[in-house]
N, C-alpha and C positions, 0 to 999 in steps of 0.2 A: 713154479713161480718165476724162474728166469725168463721163460718165454713171454711173460707179461711185462717184463721190465723195458724192453725196447719200445713197446707201445706207450708205456708210461713216460719214458724219456721224450719220445716224439710229442706226445700230448702236452707235456709241460713246456717244452721249447716253443711249440707253436702258439701256446697261450701267452707266453711272455714276450715274444718278439715276432717280427715279420720274417718268415723263413722261405727263402727262394729255393733252397735245395738242402737235403738232409740225408746223411748216411750214418747208420748206427750199426756197429759191428760188436757182437757179443764175443769177447775173448775169454770168457769165464773158464772154458774147458782147458785153456792153456795154463791156468793158475791153480789147478787142483793141488791140494796139500798146503797151499799158501795160507797164512794165518787168517786173512780176510775171507778167503774162500771157505775155510772151515767154519767161519761164523755165518756163512750163507750169503755173503756179499758177492755181487757180480763185478766183473771187469769189462769195461766197455770202451770202445773208440767211437768218437763222434766227429763228423765233419759237417759243420753247419755253415751255410751261406746266408747272410742276412745284410740288408742295407743298413740295419740298425748298428752295425759295427763300424760304419764309416766315421773316420776321425778319431777312433779309439785305438789305443795300443793293445798289445797282447794281454796284459794283465787285466785291463778293464773289460775286454771281451770275455775272458775266462770268468771273471766275476759275474758277468751277466748270465753266463751259462750256469754257474753254480747257484746263483740266486734263483734261477728258474727251476733248478732241481730241488731246492729247499730241503725239506726233511728227508728226502730220499738219499741224501749224501750221508748215510749212516753205514757203518761197516756191514750191517746185515742186509742192506738193500743194494746200494752201489758202493762197493769198496774202493774201486779205482775208476777214474774217468779220464781218458786221454782226449784232449780237445784240439780240434783244428777249426778255428773260427775265421772265416773269410768274408770280405765284402764281395758283391757280385763281380766287380771289376777284377779283384784279385783271383777269384775263381776262374774267370774268363782267361786271364793271363796264364794261370796254372794249366788250363786245358790246352792252350796254344803251345806250351812247352813240350807236350807229349808227342 
């Protein structure tokens, strides 16, 4: 089931907003034995770049991502989701720092 979750995350984000770039990392293996992992929930890191984030603060951006995930944000599907939500300009500035 875990291998289907990144595809589900991508599908939901792309359906809910304009996505210029998306990276999804499944960190579930790093949380074996954790209460949420025992319930079957996955741990994921998401870096999403969208012009839809322009003019919005971090909390509003995270709310947009959580709204896109909807009912998947249950302990048995997605237990933990680390979000990095950037506008295209912020992503370009990030790339220039490396």
